[in-house]
Structures are given as structure tokens and as C-alpha cells.
C-alpha positions as protocol buffer text, in pm:
chain_id: "A"
residue {
  index: 1
  type: MET
  ca { x: 9779 y: 5365 z: -3070 }
}
residue {
  index: 2
  type: LYS
  ca { x: 10116 y: 5470 z: -3208 }
}
residue {
  index: 3
  type: ASN
  ca { x: 10447 y: 5277 z: -3087 }
}
residue {
  index: 4
  type: ALA
  ca { x: 10567 y: 5609 z: -2974 }
}
residue {
  index: 5
  type: ASN
  ca { x: 10259 y: 5640 z: -2715 }
}
residue {
  index: 6
  type: ILE
  ca { x: 10338 y: 5331 z: -2590 }
}
residue {
  index: 7
  type: ARG
  ca { x: 10716 y: 5385 z: -2523 }
}
residue {
  index: 8
  type: GLU
  ca { x: 10651 y: 5711 z: -2385 }
}
residue {
  index: 9
  type: GLY
  ca { x: 10374 y: 5557 z: -2144 }
}
residue {
  index: 10
  type: LEU
  ca { x: 10655 y: 5304 z: -2062 }
}
residue {
  index: 11
  type: ASP
  ca { x: 10892 y: 5559 z: -1970 }
}
residue {
  index: 12
  type: ILE
  ca { x: 10670 y: 5757 z: -1750 }
}
residue {
  index: 13
  type: LEU
  ca { x: 10576 y: 5442 z: -1546 }
}
residue {
  index: 14
  type: SER
  ca { x: 10916 y: 5312 z: -1549 }
}
residue {
  index: 15
  type: ALA
  ca { x: 10988 y: 5617 z: -1287 }
}
residue {
  index: 16
  type: TYR
  ca { x: 10765 y: 5452 z: -1077 }
}
residue {
  index: 17
  type: VAL
  ca { x: 10880 y: 5128 z: -1029 }
}
residue {
  index: 18
  type: SER
  ca { x: 11210 y: 4993 z: -875 }
}
residue {
  index: 19
  type: GLY
  ca { x: 11385 y: 4685 z: -895 }
}
residue {
  index: 20
  type: GLU
  ca { x: 11155 y: 4394 z: -911 }
}
residue {
  index: 21
  type: SER
  ca { x: 10859 y: 4580 z: -760 }
}
residue {
  index: 22
  type: TYR
  ca { x: 10638 y: 4620 z: -1107 }
}
residue {
  index: 23
  type: SER
  ca { x: 10427 y: 4413 z: -1307 }
}
residue {
  index: 24
  type: MET
  ca { x: 10406 y: 4382 z: -1680 }
}
residue {
  index: 25
  type: ALA
  ca { x: 10180 y: 4137 z: -1850 }
}
residue {
  index: 26
  type: ALA
  ca { x: 9993 y: 4099 z: -2156 }
}
residue {
  index: 27
  type: GLU
  ca { x: 9662 y: 3937 z: -2287 }
}
residue {
  index: 28
  type: HIS
  ca { x: 9548 y: 3938 z: -2607 }
}
residue {
  index: 29
  type: ASP
  ca { x: 9550 y: 4297 z: -2730 }
}
residue {
  index: 30
  type: GLN
  ca { x: 9608 y: 4461 z: -2396 }
}
residue {
  index: 31
  type: ILE
  ca { x: 9926 y: 4507 z: -2227 }
}
residue {
  index: 32
  type: TYR
  ca { x: 9953 y: 4611 z: -1837 }
}
residue {
  index: 33
  type: PHE
  ca { x: 10252 y: 4783 z: -1660 }
}
residue {
  index: 34
  type: GLY
  ca { x: 10329 y: 4996 z: -1352 }
}
residue {
  index: 35
  type: PRO
  ca { x: 10385 y: 5012 z: -987 }
}
residue {
  index: 36
  type: ASP
  ca { x: 10211 y: 4797 z: -757 }
}
residue {
  index: 37
  type: ASP
  ca { x: 9976 y: 5098 z: -642 }
}
residue {
  index: 38
  type: VAL
  ca { x: 9855 y: 5320 z: -945 }
}
residue {
  index: 39
  type: GLY
  ca { x: 9777 y: 5569 z: -710 }
}
residue {
  index: 40
  type: ASN
  ca { x: 10121 y: 5666 z: -669 }
}
residue {
  index: 41
  type: VAL
  ca { x: 10149 y: 5795 z: -1029 }
}
residue {
  index: 42
  type: ALA
  ca { x: 10155 y: 6188 z: -998 }
}
residue {
  index: 43
  type: ALA
  ca { x: 9856 y: 6371 z: -1139 }
}
residue {
  index: 44
  type: GLU
  ca { x: 10033 y: 6538 z: -1415 }
}
residue {
  index: 45
  type: ASP
  ca { x: 10190 y: 6200 z: -1514 }
}
residue {
  index: 46
  type: ALA
  ca { x: 9838 y: 6029 z: -1500 }
}
residue {
  index: 47
  type: THR
  ca { x: 9702 y: 6304 z: -1736 }
}
residue {
  index: 48
  type: ARG
  ca { x: 9980 y: 6255 z: -1990 }
}
residue {
  index: 49
  type: LEU
  ca { x: 9955 y: 5886 z: -1949 }
}
residue {
  index: 50
  type: LYS
  ca { x: 9554 y: 5929 z: -2057 }
}
residue {
  index: 51
  type: ALA
  ca { x: 9629 y: 6155 z: -2335 }
}
residue {
  index: 52
  type: LEU
  ca { x: 9851 y: 5878 z: -2462 }
}
residue {
  index: 53
  type: GLY
  ca { x: 9584 y: 5639 z: -2456 }
}
residue {
  index: 54
  type: TRP
  ca { x: 9687 y: 5452 z: -2174 }
}
residue {
  index: 55
  type: PHE
  ca { x: 9411 y: 5393 z: -1857 }
}
residue {
  index: 56
  type: VAL
  ca { x: 9378 y: 5235 z: -1526 }
}
residue {
  index: 57
  type: ASP
  ca { x: 9247 y: 4878 z: -1560 }
}
residue {
  index: 58
  type: GLU
  ca { x: 9026 y: 4835 z: -1247 }
}
residue {
  index: 59
  type: ASP
  ca { x: 9019 y: 4470 z: -1273 }
}
residue {
  index: 60
  type: ALA
  ca { x: 9393 y: 4436 z: -1303 }
}
residue {
  index: 61
  type: GLY
  ca { x: 9479 y: 4716 z: -1086 }
}
residue {
  index: 62
  type: ARG
  ca { x: 9757 y: 4815 z: -1339 }
}
residue {
  index: 63
  type: TRP
  ca { x: 9779 y: 5090 z: -1629 }
}
residue {
  index: 64
  type: SER
  ca { x: 9720 y: 4942 z: -1941 }
}
residue {
  index: 65
  type: ALA
  ca { x: 9696 y: 5021 z: -2323 }
}
residue {
  index: 66
  type: TYR
  ca { x: 9571 y: 4872 z: -2627 }
}
residue {
  index: 67
  type: PRO
  ca { x: 9861 y: 4880 z: -2871 }
}
């Protein structure tokens, strides 16, 4: 994944988090970020995130990417 895709994904998801109501984590080669409810992301933003290489990790309950 390109750095630009990571940054754009973080920018999109940042619109859905406020204050301390978000989670960011990393595990080996995978990062997680986003609001407490992945369903709160608008359909057009979810489509863009997927085009950038992001996906919903069902186990973590967060948007995720492999940088």
C-alpha cells in the first residue's frame, strides 16, 4: 500500500472520530483506526476506503490496512 493511501484513509476516518472516541492500534504489519462503530462511515467513504486498500477487520471491529 502506498503511503498516500494510508494518509488518505486516515483523513477520511478522522472525520468520524471525535475527541478520544476512537481507537488506533498496530499489530505486526497491520494497522487499525476508526470510529467505535464501523457502520457509521458513509457508504461513499467506505467505497473510497476500500479502493485505497482499507478493509473492515471483523475480529477487531475497526477499519484496517496493511501498509
